[in-house]
C-alpha positions in Angstrom: 65.5 -108.9 155.4 66.1 -105.8 153.6 63.4 -103.9 151.1 64.3 -104.6 147.7 63.7 -101.1 145.9 61.0 -101.6 143.1 61.2 -97.9 141.3 59.3 -96.4 144.3 60.5 -93.6 146.6 61.2 -93.7 150.3 58.4 -94.6 152.1 58.2 -91.0 153.2 56.7 -90.9 156.9 58.6 -91.2 160.6 56.8 -93.9 160.9 58.3 -96.5 158.4 60.0 -99.6 159.1 62.5 -99.4 156.2 64.2 -96.3 156.8 67.9 -98.2 157.5 67.7 -99.9 153.8 67.2 -96.4 152.3 70.1 -94.8 154.3 72.6 -97.7 152.8 74.7 -97.5 150.5 72.9 -100.3 148.5 69.9 -98.2 148.1 71.8 -94.8 147.1 73.7 -96.8 144.1 70.3 -98.8 143.2 68.2 -95.7 142.8 71.4 -93.8 140.7 70.9 -96.4 138.7 67.8 -96.5 138.3 67.6 -92.6 137.3 70.7 -92.2 135.5 72.1 -95.5 134.2 73.0 -95.4 131.2 71.5 -98.3 128.0 74.4 -101.1 128.0 74.2 -100.9 132.1 70.9 -101.5 132.5 70.0 -104.1 129.0 72.6 -107.3 129.0 73.8 -106.9 125.5 71.1 -104.3 124.7 68.3 -107.1 125.2 65.2 -105.7 126.8 62.3 -102.8 126.0 64.1 -99.3 125.8 60.6 -97.8 125.9 61.2 -98.7 129.9 64.3 -96.7 130.3 64.9 -93.2 131.3 61.9 -93.2 134.0 62.8 -90.7 136.1 63.4 -88.1 132.9 60.1 -88.8 131.7 58.0 -88.2 134.9 60.0 -85.2 135.2 59.3 -84.0 131.4 55.1 -84.6 131.7 54.3 -81.0 132.2 55.7 -80.2 128.4 52.8 -80.1 126.6 50.5 -78.1 128.4 50.1 -74.2 128.9 51.3 -72.8 132.6 54.0 -70.8 134.7 57.2 -72.7 134.9 58.6 -70.7 137.7 58.5 -73.3 140.8 58.3 -77.3 140.2 58.4 -80.0 143.5 59.5 -83.3 143.5 57.7 -85.4 146.4 59.3 -88.3 146.3 62.5 -87.4 144.3 64.9 -89.8 146.1 68.2 -88.8 143.7 66.3 -86.4 141.6 66.5 -87.6 137.8 63.1 -86.4 137.7 63.9 -83.0 139.9 67.0 -82.2 137.1 64.7 -83.0 134.0 62.0 -80.3 135.4 64.6 -77.8 136.1 65.0 -77.2 132.4 61.9 -75.8 132.3 61.3 -73.9 135.7 63.3 -71.3 137.6 63.3 -73.5 140.6 62.4 -77.0 141.7 62.5 -78.3 144.7 63.1 -82.1 145.5 61.6 -83.6 149.1 61.9 -86.8 150.2 62.3 -88.7 153.5 65.9 -90.4 153.1 68.7 -88.7 154.4 71.5 -90.3 152.0 69.0 -90.3 149.0 69.1 -86.2 149.5 72.3 -85.9 149.9 73.5 -88.0 146.7 71.5 -86.0 144.7 73.0 -83.0 145.8 76.2 -84.1 145.4 75.2 -85.2 141.7 74.0 -81.6 141.2 77.1 -80.3 142.4 79.8 -82.8 140.6 78.0 -83.5 137.5 78.6 -87.3 137.9 79.8 -90.1 140.5 80.7 -93.7 140.0 78.7 -96.3 141.6 78.8 -99.9 142.2 76.5 -102.2 140.5 75.7 -105.8 140.8 76.6 -108.7 138.1 76.1 -112.3 139.6 76.3 -113.0 143.3 78.3 -111.6 145.0 80.0 -110.0 141.9 80.2 -106.4 141.0 81.5 -103.9 138.8 82.1 -99.9 138.9 80.3 -97.3 136.3 80.3 -93.6 135.9 76.3 -92.1 136.0 76.1 -88.3 135.1 73.6 -86.0 135.1 71.8 -85.2 131.4 73.6 -82.5 129.4 70.8 -80.1 129.6 70.0 -80.1 133.7 70.3 -76.9 135.2 71.8 -78.3 138.8 71.7 -74.4 140.2 67.6 -74.3 139.4 67.3 -77.3 141.8 68.0 -77.8 145.5 66.9 -80.5 148.1 65.3 -81.3 151.1 64.9 -83.9 154.0 61.2 -84.0 154.6 57.8 -86.1 155.2 54.9 -86.3 152.1 52.5 -86.7 154.9 53.3 -83.7 157.0 54.7 -81.2 154.3 55.9 -77.9 155.6 53.3 -75.0 154.5 56.6 -72.1 154.0 57.5 -74.6 151.2 54.9 -72.1 149.8 53.0 -72.8 146.4 54.2 -74.5 142.6 53.3 -74.5 138.9 53.9 -78.3 138.9 53.8 -81.6 141.2 54.8 -84.2 140.2 54.0 -87.4 142.6 56.0 -90.3 141.0 55.4 -94.3 142.3 54.5 -92.4 145.5 50.6 -93.4 146.6 51.2 -97.2 146.8 53.9 -96.6 149.5 52.2 -94.2 151.7 50.9 -95.1 154.9 47.5 -93.0 153.7 47.8 -92.2 150.5 44.6 -89.9 150.9 45.8 -88.4 153.4 48.8 -86.8 151.4 46.6 -86.0 148.5 43.9 -84.0 150.0 46.0 -80.8 151.1 48.1 -81.0 147.6 46.2 -77.7 145.9 46.7 -75.6 148.7 50.2 -76.3 147.7 49.6 -74.9 143.9 48.6 -72.0 142.0 46.1 -71.6 140.2 46.2 -73.4 136.9 48.6 -75.4 138.3 49.1 -79.3 137.3 49.5 -82.4 139.4 51.1 -85.0 138.0 50.6 -88.7 139.6 52.3 -92.3 138.6 51.8 -95.0 140.1 51.7 -98.9 139.1 49.4 -99.3 142.3 51.3 -101.9 143.7 49.1 -102.0 147.2 51.2 -104.0 150.1 50.1 -103.8 153.5 53.5 -103.5 155.0 53.6 -100.1 153.5 49.5 -99.3 153.5 47.2 -100.6 156.1 44.9 -102.3 153.7 41.9 -99.7 154.8 44.3 -97.3 153.1 44.5 -99.1 150.2 42.9 -96.6 147.5 42.5 -99.7 145.2 43.0 -103.0 144.1 39.9 -104.7 146.8 36.4 -105.4 146.8 33.8 -103.4 148.4 30.0 -105.4 148.5 31.4 -107.3 146.0 32.5 -104.5 143.4 36.1 -103.9 142.8 37.5 -100.9 143.8 40.2 -99.5 141.5 43.2 -97.1 142.7 42.5 -95.0 139.5 38.8 -94.2 140.6 39.2 -93.9 143.8 41.9 -91.0 142.5 39.7 -89.5 140.3 36.9 -89.0 143.2 39.8 -87.5 145.5 40.9 -85.1 143.0 38.4 -83.9 141.2 36.5 -81.7 143.5 39.6 -79.4 142.8 41.2 -80.7 140.2 40.5 -80.7 136.3 41.2 -84.5 134.9 43.5 -83.7 131.8 44.9 -86.5 130.6 46.3 -90.3 131.2 50.0 -91.8 130.2 51.3 -95.3 130.6 54.6 -95.3 132.3 56.9 -98.6 131.6 60.4 -98.5 133.6 62.8 -100.6 134.1 64.5 -102.1 137.7 68.3 -103.6 137.2 68.7 -106.5 139.9 71.5 -108.1 137.9 73.2 -108.5 135.0 70.7 -110.9 133.3 67.7 -110.0 135.1 65.4 -107.1 135.4 61.7 -106.4 136.8 59.7 -104.5 134.4 56.5 -102.5 135.7 53.8 -100.2 134.1 52.9 -96.6 136.1 50.0 -95.5 135.2 49.9 -91.7 135.2 47.0 -89.0 135.5 47.6 -85.5 135.5 45.7 -82.7 136.7 45.1 -78.9 136.3 43.7 -76.9 139.8 40.9 -75.3 139.0 
């Protein structure tokens, strides 16, 4: 049975068992709706938590209140590029990286065309078409998309002033291994933003590599605390936020989740 989209980016490892789903037309449509869907497409008759809409854009704006260089940004686990294009309003160059060829291709195509038609679920096998479009303020000429593996980033990517990892760490086989080299891809004073609902599942992450969600010597281990331990040697903690997000399954059913966002400045 194919994986159901839950707001997370592609599991970015060559060992993924879900790669076929992430290359499917269904996955592309679901990601495009999540990143760019209108309120009328996402909330049936306007009913539901409006504060949970536009999650990708809100992630792409996490840097805005902080003083920093705004030359280059990296959207790691970019999916179809909602946050990438949001960051294009502030940065001269934004690189979006995802493991899925299909999602990266869709992001690039939307950047070129400006709008696309997608099919969304109504009920059972019933669907309808709707149009999604880039936000008016996006500057697609500043964005580029690459297929890549978050667990094995190419050093030739260079360094960035802002790195976003949105809903990625709990979908990696070894999140600590991915997080530890992040400082080497940031300029001094650059900011790292990590968001996650901390949905730990063994189908994505072996339990021994979970950042939290288990007991050790009778004491609960929470991912937010482990994340702080991993990053504090090279980063100063800036702030945390709760970011609600909504995933539409069909006309009358949505998933509601709350991602924990933490922001860190490289020393």
